[in-house]
C-alpha positions in Angstrom: -83.1 58.2 -141.4 -85.4 57.2 -144.1 -85.8 61.0 -144.8 -81.6 61.6 -144.8 -80.6 58.3 -146.7 -82.9 59.8 -149.3 -82.0 63.2 -149.8 -78.2 62.4 -150.0 -79.0 59.2 -152.3 -80.7 61.2 -154.5 -78.4 63.3 -156.5 -76.9 59.9 -157.5 -79.7 57.6 -158.4 -79.4 58.3 -162.2 -80.3 56.1 -164.6 -76.7 54.9 -165.3 -75.6 54.5 -161.8 -78.6 51.8 -161.3 -78.4 50.0 -164.7 -74.6 50.2 -165.0 -71.5 48.1 -163.3 -68.7 49.6 -161.8 -66.7 48.3 -164.8 -68.3 50.4 -167.2 -67.9 53.8 -165.1 -64.6 55.6 -164.7 -63.0 55.3 -161.5 -64.1 52.8 -157.9 -67.8 53.1 -157.4 -70.3 55.6 -159.9 -72.7 52.1 -160.6 -74.4 49.8 -158.8 -76.1 47.1 -161.1 -73.6 44.7 -160.6 -73.9 45.1 -156.8 -77.9 45.2 -157.6 -78.1 42.0 -159.5 -75.6 40.5 -157.1 -78.4 40.9 -154.0 -80.9 39.5 -155.8 -79.0 36.4 -156.8 -77.6 35.7 -153.5 -81.2 36.6 -151.5 -83.1 34.2 -154.1 -80.5 30.9 -154.4 -79.9 31.0 -150.6 -83.3 30.6 -149.1 -83.9 28.3 -152.0 -81.0 25.9 -150.9 -82.1 26.2 -147.5 -85.9 25.0 -148.2 -85.8 21.4 -148.3 -83.7 21.2 -145.4 -85.8 23.3 -143.3 -89.4 22.0 -144.5 -87.6 18.7 -144.0 -86.5 19.2 -140.8 -90.0 20.9 -139.5 -91.7 17.7 -140.8 -89.6 15.0 -139.0 -89.8 17.0 -135.7 -93.3 17.8 -135.9 -94.7 14.5 -137.5 -92.5 11.9 -136.8 -89.8 12.0 -134.1 -91.3 11.8 -130.9 -91.1 14.4 -128.6 -88.7 13.9 -125.6 -84.4 14.7 -125.3 -83.5 14.2 -128.7 -85.9 16.8 -130.3 -85.3 19.1 -127.6 -81.9 19.1 -128.1 -82.7 19.7 -131.5 -84.6 22.8 -131.0 -82.1 23.9 -128.8 -79.4 23.9 -131.2 -81.4 25.2 -134.0 -82.4 28.3 -131.5 -78.6 28.5 -131.0 -77.9 28.6 -134.7 -80.8 31.5 -135.0 -79.1 33.4 -132.4 -75.4 33.1 -133.8 -74.1 36.7 -134.6 -73.9 37.1 -138.4 -70.2 37.6 -138.5 -69.6 34.1 -136.6 -71.1 32.5 -139.6 -69.1 34.5 -142.0 -65.8 33.3 -140.5 -67.1 29.8 -140.7 -67.9 30.0 -144.3 -64.2 31.9 -144.5 -62.6 29.2 -143.2 -64.5 26.3 -144.4 -65.6 27.3 -147.6 -63.5 29.9 -149.1 -60.4 28.1 -148.1 -60.9 24.5 -147.3 -63.4 24.1 -150.3 -62.0 26.8 -153.0 -61.3 23.3 -154.8 -65.0 22.9 -155.2 -66.4 26.6 -154.2 -63.6 28.7 -155.9 -63.2 30.4 -153.1 -64.9 34.0 -152.7 -68.1 33.0 -155.0 -71.7 32.8 -155.7 -71.5 29.3 -154.3 -69.5 30.3 -150.8 -72.1 32.9 -150.4 -75.2 31.4 -151.2 -74.6 28.4 -148.9 -73.6 30.7 -145.8 -76.8 32.7 -146.5 -78.9 29.4 -146.4 -77.4 28.1 -143.1 -78.0 31.9 -141.9 -81.7 32.1 -142.8 -82.1 28.1 -142.5 -83.5 28.9 -138.8 -86.0 31.5 -139.6 -87.5 29.3 -142.4 -87.6 26.3 -140.2 -89.3 27.9 -137.3 -92.1 29.2 -139.7 -92.5 25.9 -141.3 -92.7 24.3 -137.9 -95.5 27.1 -136.7 -97.1 26.6 -140.1 -97.5 22.6 -139.6 -98.9 23.0 -136.3 -101.7 25.0 -137.6 -102.9 22.4 -139.8 -106.1 21.0 -137.9 -105.7 17.5 -136.3 -109.2 16.6 -137.6 -107.9 16.7 -141.4 -105.3 14.5 -140.8 -107.4 12.0 -138.9 -109.8 11.8 -141.5 -107.2 11.5 -144.1 -105.8 7.9 -141.6 -109.2 6.8 -141.1 -109.6 6.9 -145.0 -106.4 4.6 -145.5 -103.8 7.3 -146.4 -100.0 6.5 -145.2 -98.9 8.9 -143.0 -96.4 10.4 -145.9 -99.4 10.5 -148.1 -101.4 12.6 -145.4 -98.4 15.0 -145.2 -97.8 15.7 -148.9 -101.3 15.9 -150.0 -103.1 17.2 -146.7 -100.8 19.0 -144.4 -98.5 20.6 -146.6 -100.7 22.7 -149.0 -102.3 23.7 -145.6 -99.6 25.0 -144.4 -98.2 26.5 -147.9 -98.7 29.8 -147.1 -96.9 30.0 -143.8 -94.0 28.2 -145.5 -94.1 30.7 -148.4 -94.1 33.8 -145.5 -91.0 32.2 -143.9 -89.4 32.1 -147.6 -90.1 35.4 -148.1 -88.6 36.9 -144.7 -85.4 34.8 -145.5 -85.2 36.6 -148.9 -85.5 40.0 -147.0 -83.1 38.4 -144.2 -80.4 37.6 -146.9 -80.4 40.9 -149.1 -79.3 42.9 -146.2 -76.7 40.8 -144.4 -73.3 42.0 -145.2 -70.9 40.5 -142.6 -71.6 36.7 -144.4 -71.4 38.5 -147.5 -67.9 40.4 -147.5 -66.6 37.2 -146.0 -67.7 34.4 -148.7 -69.0 35.9 -151.8 -66.1 38.9 -152.3 -66.9 41.9 -154.3 -66.9 42.2 -158.2 -67.4 45.3 -160.3 -68.6 43.6 -163.4 -71.9 42.1 -163.6 -72.1 38.3 -163.0 -71.3 36.3 -166.4 -73.1 32.9 -167.6 -70.7 30.6 -168.9 -68.1 27.8 -168.5 -64.4 28.1 -168.8 -61.5 25.5 -168.6 -59.7 25.9 -165.3 -57.7 22.9 -163.9 -57.7 24.8 -160.8 -61.2 23.9 -160.1 -63.5 20.3 -160.0 -64.2 18.4 -163.4 -61.3 21.1 -164.6 -63.6 23.8 -165.6 -65.1 27.2 -163.8 -68.6 27.9 -163.7 -69.6 31.2 -164.2 -71.3 32.5 -162.0 -71.5 30.1 -159.4 -67.3 29.8 -158.8 -66.7 33.3 -159.7 -66.8 36.8 -157.3 -70.0 38.7 -156.7 -70.9 41.9 -155.3 -73.4 43.0 -153.0 -75.1 46.2 -152.0 -74.3 46.5 -148.7 -70.6 45.8 -149.1 -71.4 48.8 -151.9 -72.6 50.8 -149.3 -69.7 50.1 -146.8 -67.0 51.2 -149.7 -68.4 54.5 -149.2 -67.1 54.9 -146.0 -64.2 53.0 -146.6 -63.1 54.9 -149.2 -64.1 58.5 -148.9 -61.8 59.8 -150.9 -62.5 57.4 -153.8 -66.3 57.1 -153.7 -69.0 59.7 -153.3 -70.8 59.5 -149.8 -73.9 60.4 -152.2 -73.4 57.3 -153.7 -72.8 55.1 -150.8 -76.5 56.4 -149.8 -78.0 56.1 -153.1 -76.7 52.4 -152.6 -78.6 52.0 -149.1 -81.7 53.7 -150.6 -82.0 50.9 -153.2 -81.4 48.5 -150.6 -83.8 49.9 -148.2 -86.1 50.1 -151.6 -85.7 45.9 -151.9 -85.9 44.8 -148.7 -89.5 47.2 -147.6 -90.6 45.1 -151.2 -90.0 42.3 -150.0 -91.5 42.6 -146.6 -94.9 44.7 -148.1 -94.9 41.4 -150.5 -94.9 39.6 -147.5 -97.5 41.5 -145.3 -100.1 41.5 -148.5 -99.4 37.4 -148.7 -100.5 37.7 -145.2 -103.5 39.8 -145.2 -105.1 37.5 -148.2 -104.2 34.5 -146.7 -106.3 36.0 -143.8 -109.0 37.2 -145.7 -109.4 34.0 -147.5 
C-alpha cells in the first residue's frame, strides 16, 4: 500500500505542489500547501484544547474521587466516548458548533474543527494521563505527605512531574490521531483553497462585531484534499491525491516516530 501511494504520488510532489496553496495555481487542486498548514493547525490546537480537561479529569478520578458508582460510571462514559464513531462526533459538531454556535464559531471554521477534534482525542489523552498517574510510586507521595505537603502540593510537585513523560506520550499520540481524521474535519472545518490568514475584520454577524482569522474562517486539511481527488476525478489528477496522501502519511509517521523515540528514551532513562 505504501509502495503504491509513493509510486503514484511522486510525480506530483514538486516544490510548487507542496508549498503553494490551491488559490495560487490554475484550476481545482494543483497544490496542497494550504491543506498542510490547516492540518498542522487542527492537529496541534485540538490536543492543546483537550489537555487541561484530560489531565484534570485524570487527576480527579485518580487522586480525589472515591472509588464507587460515580467513578465507574464516569469511566464508562469515557470508554463510550472513545468508541464513538468519528462520523457521529462530526454530526454533533455540525449541528451544534457549525449551526447553533455559528455566532461564536463562524460556522465551518478552525474553531469548530478544533473543538470537535478535541472531543475526539480527549479520551485517548485522559487514559494516557490515568496510566501515567498510576505509575507514580506510592512511596514518593507518602513521603511528601509525611513532610507536611498538601494533596495538591504533592500532585503538582511530585505526581505530575513523575508522570509527565506518559502524559506527553498521550499528547503526541493525540496529535497523530487528529492529523489523520477526515469525517470530523469535513463536517466542522469545511475547506478553503487559501492559506490561513491572521487578521481581524469588522463583521456584525459574529460576536464582538469582528471576525477573527483564521479561527472563525474555513480551513483546509489533507484528508479532505485526498478525498477531492476521488470525488472530482475529472478535475483533480489522481497523482495529486496520492501525493497528498503521501505527505499525510509522512506527517503521521513522523509523529509516531517521535513518540517511539520519546518512549525509548524514557525507558533508557
